[in-house]
N, CA, C and O atoms as a GROMACS GRO file, in nm:
protein
  412
    1MET      N    1   2.465   8.202   0.098
    1MET     CA    2   2.448   8.061   0.128
    1MET      C    3   2.353   8.043   0.247
    1MET      O    4   2.264   7.958   0.244
    2LYS      N    5   2.373   8.124   0.350
    2LYS     CA    6   2.290   8.113   0.469
    2LYS      C    7   2.146   8.156   0.437
    2LYS      O    8   2.050   8.099   0.489
    3THR      N    9   2.132   8.255   0.351
    3THR     CA   10   1.999   8.302   0.312
    3THR      C   11   1.925   8.195   0.232
    3THR      O   12   1.805   8.175   0.251
    4LYS      N   13   1.996   8.126   0.144
    4LYS     CA   14   1.933   8.020   0.065
    4LYS      C   15   1.885   7.906   0.154
    4LYS      O   16   1.776   7.853   0.134
    5LEU      N   17   1.966   7.869   0.251
    5LEU     CA   18   1.925   7.762   0.341
    5LEU      C   19   1.805   7.802   0.426
    5LEU      O   20   1.718   7.720   0.454
    6THR      N   21   1.801   7.929   0.469
    6THR     CA   22   1.688   7.978   0.547
    6THR      C   23   1.561   7.977   0.463
    6THR      O   24   1.456   7.933   0.511
    7LEU      N   25   1.569   8.024   0.339
    7LEU     CA   26   1.453   8.023   0.251
    7LEU      C   27   1.407   7.881   0.220
    7LEU      O   28   1.287   7.855   0.211
    8LEU      N   29   1.501   7.789   0.203
    8LEU     CA   30   1.466   7.650   0.178
    8LEU      C   31   1.395   7.590   0.299
    8LEU      O   32   1.298   7.516   0.283
    9ALA      N   33   1.442   7.621   0.419
    9ALA     CA   34   1.377   7.570   0.540
    9ALA      C   35   1.236   7.624   0.553
    9ALA      O   36   1.144   7.551   0.590
   10ILE      N   37   1.216   7.752   0.523
   10ILE     CA   38   1.083   7.812   0.530
   10ILE      C   39   0.990   7.748   0.427
   10ILE      O   40   0.875   7.719   0.457
   11ALA      N   41   1.040   7.727   0.306
   11ALA     CA   42   0.959   7.663   0.202
   11ALA      C   43   0.919   7.521   0.243
   11ALA      O   44   0.805   7.481   0.219
   12LEU      N   45   1.011   7.446   0.303
   12LEU     CA   46   0.978   7.311   0.347
   12LEU      C   47   0.876   7.311   0.459
   12LEU      O   48   0.792   7.221   0.467
   13MET      N   49   0.882   7.411   0.546
   13MET     CA   50   0.784   7.420   0.653
   13MET      C   51   0.644   7.446   0.598
   13MET      O   52   0.547   7.389   0.647
   14PHE      N   53   0.633   7.532   0.496
   14PHE     CA   54   0.504   7.559   0.437
   14PHE      C   55   0.451   7.439   0.361
   14PHE      O   56   0.330   7.418   0.356
   15CYS      N   57   0.539   7.360   0.302
   15CYS     CA   58   0.495   7.239   0.232
   15CYS      C   59   0.448   7.132   0.329
   15CYS      O   60   0.366   7.048   0.293
   16ALA      N   61   0.497   7.134   0.451
   16ALA     CA   62   0.460   7.032   0.549
   16ALA      C   63   0.329   7.064   0.620
   16ALA      O   64   0.271   6.975   0.682
   17LEU      N   65   0.280   7.187   0.612
   17LEU     CA   66   0.158   7.223   0.683
   17LEU      C   67   0.036   7.139   0.644
   17LEU      O   68  -0.036   7.097   0.734
   18PRO      N   69   0.010   7.111   0.516
   18PRO     CA   70  -0.109   7.030   0.483
   18PRO      C   71  -0.102   6.888   0.540
   18PRO      O   72  -0.205   6.824   0.557
   19MET      N   73   0.015   6.841   0.568
   19MET     CA   74   0.029   6.706   0.621
   19MET      C   75  -0.035   6.695   0.760
   19MET      O   76  -0.082   6.588   0.797
   20PHE      N   77  -0.035   6.803   0.836
   20PHE     CA   78  -0.088   6.801   0.970
   20PHE      C   79  -0.237   6.840   0.977
   20PHE      O   80  -0.293   6.848   1.086
   21ALA      N   81  -0.298   6.865   0.864
   21ALA     CA   82  -0.439   6.901   0.863
   21ALA      C   83  -0.523   6.780   0.902
   21ALA      O   84  -0.493   6.667   0.863
   22GLN      N   85  -0.627   6.804   0.978
   22GLN     CA   86  -0.711   6.696   1.025
   22GLN      C   87  -0.809   6.657   0.916
   22GLN      O   88  -0.876   6.743   0.858
   23GLY      N   89  -0.817   6.529   0.888
   23GLY     CA   90  -0.910   6.480   0.787
   23GLY      C   91  -1.044   6.446   0.848
   23GLY      O   92  -1.060   6.443   0.970
   24THR      N   93  -1.142   6.420   0.761
   24THR     CA   94  -1.276   6.387   0.809
   24THR      C   95  -1.290   6.238   0.833
   24THR      O   96  -1.380   6.195   0.906
   25GLY      N   97  -1.203   6.158   0.773
   25GLY     CA   98  -1.213   6.012   0.788
   25GLY      C   99  -1.149   5.965   0.917
   25GLY      O  100  -1.101   6.045   0.997
   26GLY      N  101  -1.148   5.834   0.935
   26GLY     CA  102  -1.092   5.775   1.055
   26GLY      C  103  -0.948   5.732   1.038
   26GLY      O  104  -0.900   5.648   1.115
   27GLY      N  105  -0.879   5.786   0.941
   27GLY     CA  106  -0.738   5.750   0.923
   27GLY      C  107  -0.721   5.651   0.810
   27GLY      O  108  -0.795   5.655   0.712
   28ALA      N  109  -0.623   5.563   0.823
   28ALA     CA  110  -0.590   5.469   0.717
   28ALA      C  111  -0.702   5.368   0.694
   28ALA      O  112  -0.718   5.318   0.582
   29ALA      N  113  -0.780   5.337   0.797
   29ALA     CA  114  -0.888   5.240   0.781
   29ALA      C  115  -1.000   5.295   0.693
   29ALA      O  116  -1.071   5.218   0.629
   30ALA      N  117  -1.017   5.426   0.689
   30ALA     CA  118  -1.124   5.487   0.611
   30ALA      C  119  -1.074   5.538   0.476
   30ALA      O  120  -1.136   5.626   0.418
   31GLY      N  121  -0.965   5.485   0.426
   31GLY     CA  122  -0.915   5.525   0.296
   31GLY      C  123  -0.809   5.632   0.301
   31GLY      O  124  -0.770   5.684   0.196
   32GLY      N  125  -0.762   5.667   0.419
   32GLY     CA  126  -0.658   5.769   0.432
   32GLY      C  127  -0.521   5.712   0.397
   32GLY      O  128  -0.510   5.598   0.351
   33THR      N  129  -0.421   5.791   0.419
   33THR     CA  130  -0.285   5.750   0.388
   33THR      C  131  -0.226   5.672   0.504
   33THR      O  132  -0.242   5.710   0.620
   34ASN      N  133  -0.159   5.563   0.474
   34ASN     CA  134  -0.092   5.482   0.575
   34ASN      C  135   0.048   5.538   0.597
   34ASN      O  136   0.143   5.499   0.529
   35TRP      N  137   0.060   5.631   0.692
   35TRP     CA  138   0.187   5.698   0.715
   35TRP      C  139   0.292   5.605   0.775
   35TRP      O  140   0.412   5.629   0.758
   36VAL      N  141   0.249   5.501   0.844
   36VAL     CA  142   0.345   5.408   0.902
   36VAL      C  143   0.424   5.338   0.792
   36VAL      O  144   0.545   5.322   0.804
   37ALA      N  145   0.357   5.296   0.687
   37ALA     CA  146   0.425   5.228   0.577
   37ALA      C  147   0.519   5.324   0.503
   37ALA      O  148   0.628   5.284   0.462
   38ILE      N  149   0.477   5.448   0.487
   38ILE     CA  150   0.560   5.545   0.417
   38ILE      C  151   0.685   5.577   0.497
   38ILE      O  152   0.796   5.578   0.443
   39THR      N  153   0.668   5.603   0.626
   39THR     CA  154   0.785   5.634   0.709
   39THR      C  155   0.874   5.512   0.728
   39THR      O  156   0.994   5.525   0.749
   40ALA      N  157   0.815   5.393   0.721
   40ALA     CA  158   0.896   5.271   0.730
   40ALA      C  159   0.991   5.262   0.610
   40ALA      O  160   1.106   5.221   0.624
   41GLY      N  161   0.942   5.299   0.495
   41GLY     CA  162   1.028   5.299   0.377
   41GLY      C  163   1.142   5.398   0.390
   41GLY      O  164   1.256   5.368   0.354
   42PHE      N  165   1.112   5.517   0.441
   42PHE     CA  166   1.217   5.616   0.462
   42PHE      C  167   1.318   5.570   0.565
   42PHE      O  168   1.439   5.588   0.547
   43SER      N  169   1.270   5.509   0.672
   43SER     CA  170   1.364   5.464   0.776
   43SER      C  171   1.454   5.352   0.725
   43SER      O  172   1.571   5.347   0.761
   44MET      N  173   1.400   5.264   0.642
   44MET     CA  174   1.484   5.157   0.586
   44MET      C  175   1.587   5.215   0.490
   44MET      O  176   1.700   5.169   0.484
   45ALA      N  177   1.547   5.316   0.414
   45ALA     CA  178   1.641   5.379   0.322
   45ALA      C  179   1.754   5.448   0.398
   45ALA      O  180   1.870   5.439   0.359
   46ILE      N  181   1.719   5.517   0.505
   46ILE     CA  182   1.821   5.585   0.586
   46ILE      C  183   1.914   5.484   0.651
   46ILE      O  184   2.036   5.502   0.650
   47ALA      N  185   1.856   5.378   0.708
   47ALA     CA  186   1.938   5.276   0.774
   47ALA      C  187   2.031   5.208   0.674
   47ALA      O  188   2.147   5.182   0.705
   48SER      N  189   1.981   5.178   0.555
   48SER     CA  190   2.064   5.113   0.454
   48SER      C  191   2.177   5.205   0.407
   48SER      O  192   2.290   5.161   0.387
   49GLY      N  193   2.145   5.332   0.389
   49GLY     CA  194   2.248   5.427   0.347
   49GLY      C  195   2.357   5.444   0.451
   49GLY      O  196   2.475   5.448   0.418
   50LEU      N  197   2.317   5.453   0.578
   50LEU     CA  198   2.417   5.467   0.684
   50LEU      C  199   2.499   5.339   0.700
   50LEU      O  200   2.618   5.345   0.730
   51CYS      N  201   2.436   5.224   0.680
   51CYS     CA  202   2.511   5.098   0.684
   51CYS      C  203   2.614   5.094   0.572
   51CYS      O  204   2.728   5.050   0.592
   52ALA      N  205   2.575   5.139   0.455
   52ALA     CA  206   2.669   5.140   0.343
   52ALA      C  207   2.787   5.231   0.369
   52ALA      O  208   2.902   5.196   0.340
   53LEU      N  209   2.760   5.349   0.426
   53LEU     CA  210   2.870   5.439   0.460
   53LEU      C  211   2.962   5.379   0.566
   53LEU      O  212   3.084   5.387   0.554
   54GLY      N  213   2.903   5.318   0.668
   54GLY     CA  214   2.983   5.256   0.772
   54GLY      C  215   3.066   5.140   0.722
   54GLY      O  216   3.181   5.124   0.761
   55GLN      N  217   3.007   5.058   0.637
   55GLN     CA  218   3.081   4.944   0.583
   55GLN      C  219   3.192   4.991   0.489
   55GLN      O  220   3.300   4.932   0.488
   56GLY      N  221   3.167   5.094   0.413
   56GLY     CA  222   3.272   5.147   0.326
   56GLY      C  223   3.390   5.200   0.406
   56GLY      O  224   3.505   5.176   0.371
   57ASN      N  225   3.360   5.272   0.514
   57ASN     CA  226   3.468   5.323   0.599
   57ASN      C  227   3.543   5.210   0.667
   57ASN      O  228   3.665   5.217   0.682
   58ALA      N  229   3.473   5.106   0.709
   58ALA     CA  230   3.538   4.993   0.776
   58ALA      C  231   3.630   4.919   0.680
   58ALA      O  232   3.742   4.884   0.716
   59VAL      N  233   3.584   4.896   0.559
   59VAL     CA  234   3.667   4.825   0.460
   59VAL      C  235   3.787   4.910   0.421
   59VAL      O  236   3.897   4.859   0.405
   60ARG      N  237   3.766   5.040   0.406
   60ARG     CA  238   3.878   5.128   0.373
   60ARG      C  239   3.983   5.125   0.482
   60ARG      O  240   4.103   5.115   0.454
   61GLY      N  241   3.939   5.134   0.608
   61GLY     CA  242   4.034   5.131   0.719
   61GLY      C  243   4.107   4.999   0.728
   61GLY      O  244   4.226   4.995   0.756
   62ALA      N  245   4.034   4.889   0.705
   62ALA     CA  246   4.099   4.758   0.710
   62ALA      C  247   4.200   4.742   0.597
   62ALA      O  248   4.308   4.687   0.618
   63ALA      N  249   4.166   4.789   0.479
   63ALA     CA  250   4.260   4.779   0.367
   63ALA      C  251   4.384   4.862   0.392
   63ALA      O  252   4.496   4.819   0.361
   64GLU      N  253   4.367   4.981   0.448
   64GLU     CA  254   4.483   5.064   0.482
   64GLU      C  255   4.568   4.998   0.590
   64GLU      O  256   4.691   5.001   0.584
   65GLY      N  257   4.502   4.939   0.690
   65GLY     CA  258   4.574   4.873   0.797
   65GLY      C  259   4.652   4.752   0.748
   65GLY      O  260   4.766   4.730   0.790
   66MET      N  261   4.592   4.674   0.659
   66MET     CA  262   4.663   4.557   0.604
   66MET      C  263   4.777   4.599   0.512
   66MET      O  264   4.879   4.531   0.502
   67ALA      N  265   4.759   4.712   0.445
   67ALA     CA  266   4.866   4.759   0.356
   67ALA      C  267   4.985   4.809   0.438
   67ALA      O  268   5.099   4.793   0.396
   68ARG      N  269   4.959   4.869   0.552
   68ARG     CA  270   5.068   4.921   0.636
   68ARG      C  271   5.138   4.811   0.715
   68ARG      O  272   5.259   4.817   0.736
   69ASN      N  273   5.061   4.710   0.757
   69ASN     CA  274   5.119   4.604   0.839
   69ASN      C  275   5.063   4.470   0.793
   69ASN      O  276   4.964   4.422   0.849
   70PRO      N  277   5.124   4.408   0.691
   70PRO     CA  278   5.072   4.281   0.639
   70PRO      C  279   5.077   4.168   0.742
   70PRO      O  280   5.002   4.071   0.731
   71GLY      N  281   5.163   4.179   0.842
   71GLY     CA  282   5.174   4.075   0.944
   71GLY      C  283   5.051   4.068   1.034
   71GLY      O  284   5.023   3.964   1.093
   72ALA      N  285   4.980   4.177   1.044
   72ALA     CA  286   4.860   4.181   1.129
   72ALA      C  287   4.733   4.161   1.048
   72ALA      O  288   4.624   4.195   1.096
   73ALA      N  289   4.744   4.106   0.928
   73ALA     CA  290   4.627   4.093   0.841
   73ALA      C  291   4.520   4.003   0.901
   73ALA      O  292   4.401   4.029   0.885
   74ALA      N  293   4.560   3.897   0.971
   74ALA     CA  294   4.461   3.805   1.028
   74ALA      C  295   4.378   3.874   1.137
   74ALA      O  296   4.256   3.860   1.140
   75ALA      N  297   4.444   3.948   1.224
   75ALA     CA  298   4.372   4.019   1.330
   75ALA      C  299   4.285   4.129   1.272
   75ALA      O  300   4.172   4.150   1.318
   76ILE      N  301   4.336   4.198   1.172
   76ILE     CA  302   4.258   4.305   1.109
   76ILE      C  303   4.137   4.246   1.038
   76ILE      O  304   4.028   4.303   1.044
   77ARG      N  305   4.155   4.132   0.972
   77ARG     CA  306   4.044   4.068   0.900
   77ARG      C  307   3.935   4.025   0.999
   77ARG      O  308   3.816   4.040   0.971
   78PHE      N  309   3.976   3.970   1.114
   78PHE     CA  310   3.878   3.929   1.215
   78PHE      C  311   3.799   4.051   1.266
   78PHE      O  312   3.677   4.047   1.278
   79ALA      N  313   3.871   4.158   1.296
   79ALA     CA  314   3.804   4.279   1.344
   79ALA      C  315   3.713   4.338   1.236
   79ALA      O  316   3.607   4.391   1.267
   80LEU      N  317   3.755   4.328   1.111
   80LEU     CA  318   3.673   4.378   1.000
   80LEU      C  319   3.544   4.300   0.989
   80LEU      O  320   3.436   4.358   0.977
   81ILE      N  321   3.553   4.168   0.993
   81ILE     CA  322   3.433   4.086   0.979
   81ILE      C  323   3.338   4.108   1.096
   81ILE      O  324   3.217   4.118   1.077
   82LEU      N  325   3.392   4.117   1.216
   82LEU     CA  326   3.308   4.144   1.333
   82LEU      C  327   3.240   4.281   1.321
   82LEU      O  328   3.122   4.295   1.350
   83GLY      N  329   3.316   4.380   1.278
   83GLY     CA  330   3.258   4.513   1.259
   83GLY      C  331   3.152   4.517   1.151
   83GLY      O  332   3.049   4.583   1.168
   84LEU      N  333   3.174   4.446   1.040
   84LEU     CA  334   3.074   4.442   0.933
   84LEU      C  335   2.946   4.373   0.979
   84LEU      O  336   2.836   4.414   0.941
   85VAL      N  337   2.960   4.270   1.061
   85VAL     CA  338   2.842   4.202   1.114
   85VAL      C  339   2.762   4.296   1.203
   85VAL      O  340   2.639   4.301   1.194
   86LEU      N  341   2.830   4.371   1.288
   86LEU     CA  342   2.759   4.463   1.376
   86LEU      C  343   2.696   4.578   1.298
   86LEU      O  344   2.586   4.623   1.333
   87ILE      N  345   2.762   4.624   1.196
   87ILE     CA  346   2.706   4.732   1.113
   87ILE      C  347   2.583   4.681   1.039
   87ILE      O  348   2.481   4.750   1.032
   88GLU      N  349   2.591   4.561   0.985
   88GLU     CA  350   2.479   4.506   0.909
   88GLU      C  351   2.360   4.477   1.000
   88GLU      O  352   2.246   4.476   0.954
   89SER      N  353   2.386   4.452   1.128
   89SER     CA  354   2.275   4.425   1.220
   89SER      C  355   2.184   4.548   1.233
   89SER      O  356   2.066   4.532   1.263
   90LEU      N  357   2.236   4.668   1.213
   90LEU     CA  358   2.151   4.787   1.216
   90LEU      C  359   2.041   4.777   1.112
   90LEU      O  360   1.925   4.803   1.142
   91ALA      N  361   2.076   4.739   0.989
   91ALA     CA  362   1.975   4.726   0.884
   91ALA      C  363   1.878   4.612   0.914
   91ALA      O  364   1.759   4.624   0.888
   92LEU      N  365   1.929   4.503   0.969
   92LEU     CA  366   1.840   4.390   1.000
   92LEU      C  367   1.744   4.423   1.113
   92LEU      O  368   1.627   4.384   1.109
   93TYR      N  369   1.791   4.494   1.215
   93TYR     CA  370   1.703   4.536   1.324
   93TYR      C  371   1.598   4.634   1.272
   93TYR      O  372   1.481   4.626   1.311
   94THR      N  373   1.638   4.724   1.187
   94THR     CA  374   1.542   4.818   1.129
   94THR      C  375   1.437   4.745   1.048
   94THR      O  376   1.318   4.776   1.056
   95PHE      N  377   1.482   4.647   0.970
   95PHE     CA  378   1.387   4.569   0.889
   95PHE      C  379   1.291   4.492   0.978
   95PHE      O  380   1.172   4.485   0.948
   96ALA      N  381   1.340   4.434   1.087
   96ALA     CA  382   1.254   4.358   1.178
   96ALA      C  383   1.150   4.449   1.244
   96ALA      O  384   1.034   4.412   1.256
   97ILE      N  385   1.193   4.568   1.286
   97ILE     CA  386   1.099   4.662   1.349
   97ILE      C  387   0.994   4.706   1.248
   97ILE      O  388   0.876   4.716   1.282
   98ILE      N  389   1.035   4.733   1.125
   98ILE     CA  390   0.940   4.773   1.021
   98ILE      C  391   0.841   4.660   0.995
   98ILE      O  392   0.721   4.684   0.980
   99PHE      N  393   0.890   4.538   0.988
   99PHE     CA  394   0.802   4.424   0.963
   99PHE      C  395   0.697   4.410   1.072
   99PHE      O  396   0.581   4.380   1.044
  100VAL      N  397   0.738   4.431   1.197
  100VAL     CA  398   0.644   4.419   1.309
  100VAL      C  399   0.542   4.533   1.306
  100VAL      O  400   0.423   4.511   1.330
  101LYS      N  401   0.586   4.654   1.275
  101LYS     CA  402   0.497   4.770   1.280
  101LYS      C  403   0.400   4.774   1.161
  101LYS      O  404   0.284   4.812   1.177
  102VAL      N  405   0.445   4.737   1.043
  102VAL     CA  406   0.363   4.753   0.923
  102VAL      C  407   0.271   4.633   0.902
  102VAL      O  408   0.154   4.649   0.865
  103VAL      N  409   0.322   4.514   0.926
  103VAL     CA  410   0.242   4.394   0.897
  103VAL      C  411   0.154   4.358   1.010
  103VAL      O  412   0.080   4.260   1.001
   0.00000   0.00000   0.00000
């Protein structure tokens, strides 16, 4: 298992070498690749995925808490909604930063 991961890391390093090669053009303005837009897409995908994981864990915990103590459902629901808003703000902040950088 450790050998496979080491070989995979080495293969990925060799695949990344051409990315750092210097081109003859002036970058994206001269017909090159716009790396900011590409990495912006990856960052939004990562942020959305982590938000989904966080929201799933929050809802699971709230459902378990309400099932164990139905009398505290109102307080748990308030904490859940506040937590979901804060988790979702990660994706919105990422989207805003991407919009500023790319556009």
